[in-house]
Structures are given as structure tokens and as C-alpha cells.
C-alpha positions, -999 to +999 in steps of 0.1 A: +000+000+000+011+035-008+013+060+021-016+084+022-012+122+019-019+141+051-053+155+056-053+193+046-067+202+080-037+186+097-013+209+079-006+240+099-016+273+082+012+294+068+026+317+094+015+350+080+005+381+099-030+396+093-026+433+087-051+457+102-051+494+093-069+514+120-081+549+109-089+573+137-109+605+132-115+637+153-142+624+176-138+626+214-139+588+213-104+589+197-091+590+233-097+553+233-072+547+205-044+534+228-068+509+244-082+498+210-047+492+196-035+473+227-066+450+225-060+443+188-024+435+195-035+409+221-049+389+192-022+365+180-012+370+144-023+406+140-001+434+130-016+469+134-008+503+118-027+535+125-037+564+102-049+595+120-065+627+110-050+660+124-081+666+145-079+631+161-044+640+175-060+663+200-075+633+219-046+610+225-008+610+230+011+594+202+036+579+226+007+559+241+001+541+208+026+512+205+025+509+167+034+529+136+012+560+134+009+579+101-007+613+094-009+638+065+026+651+071+041+616+065+024+613+031+039+646+019+074+641+034+078+607+017+069+618-018+093+642-035+093+630-072+075+606-095+095+575-087+091+578-049+067+555-030+032+569-023+022+562+013-016+558+008-009+533-020+016+513+001-009+512+030-036+499+007-014+471-005-002+463+031-037+462+047-059+431+048-086+450+067-093+486+075-111+497+106-122+533+112-129+538+148-141+563+158-157+576+125-168+612+130-196+627+110-172+649+091-152+620+077-184+600+070-196+629+049-163+630+030-165+593+022-201+596+011-193+627-011-160+613-025-139+640-009-103+627-004-084+656+012-063+637+038-044+605+042-073+587+058-099+594+031 
């Protein structure tokens, strides 16, 4: 008799991180960002990066967020000429999932209207 191939369920899944991009907007609930990020990081296999609006920065301290944090300034500092990487495109390619929390009414209105005037939208 020939040996049988192992059952697919018995083969461990490939060790790949699941990438979550967290968007944070200028709602007072943004003060919970450090807690949200720390809870996400408690989930095995997750890697988290944050994109923030300028208004959201008023509600938390960046040093309390233990992951990479990007804002509008990062987008413009990285790009100098045509061949340079574009941050919002690189983030789109990196992310498996995007979570916007909190989502303020201003940003929701921008998404609904197709207004894209910052790194988040």
C-alpha cells in the first residue's frame, strides 16, 4: 500500500500576519485609540498600523500608541518626485482589513461625497 497524503486540515496554516489598518478621526472617542490598539495587539497573528487625522491627534498622546502612526505630514514628506513611494498606495497594499474607529460625521460625509483631502480618506 502507498502512504496516504496528510489531511489538509492537519497541515498548519502558513505563518503570516494579518494586517489591520486602523483609521482614527476627530471624535472625542479617539481618546480610546491606545486601548483599541492594545486590545488588537492581544490577538495572535495581528499586525496593526494607524492612520490618524489631524483633529484626532488632540484626543490621545502618540507615545501611548505602541504601533506605527501615520498622518498627512508623512504622506507629503515621503513623496518628492514621481518615482518615490506613495504612502496611501503602500498602505492599501499592506492592509488586509481597515477599521475606522471612531468615525466622526465629518469623515463619514467626506466618504459619502467622494472627498479625499487627507491620508485617511
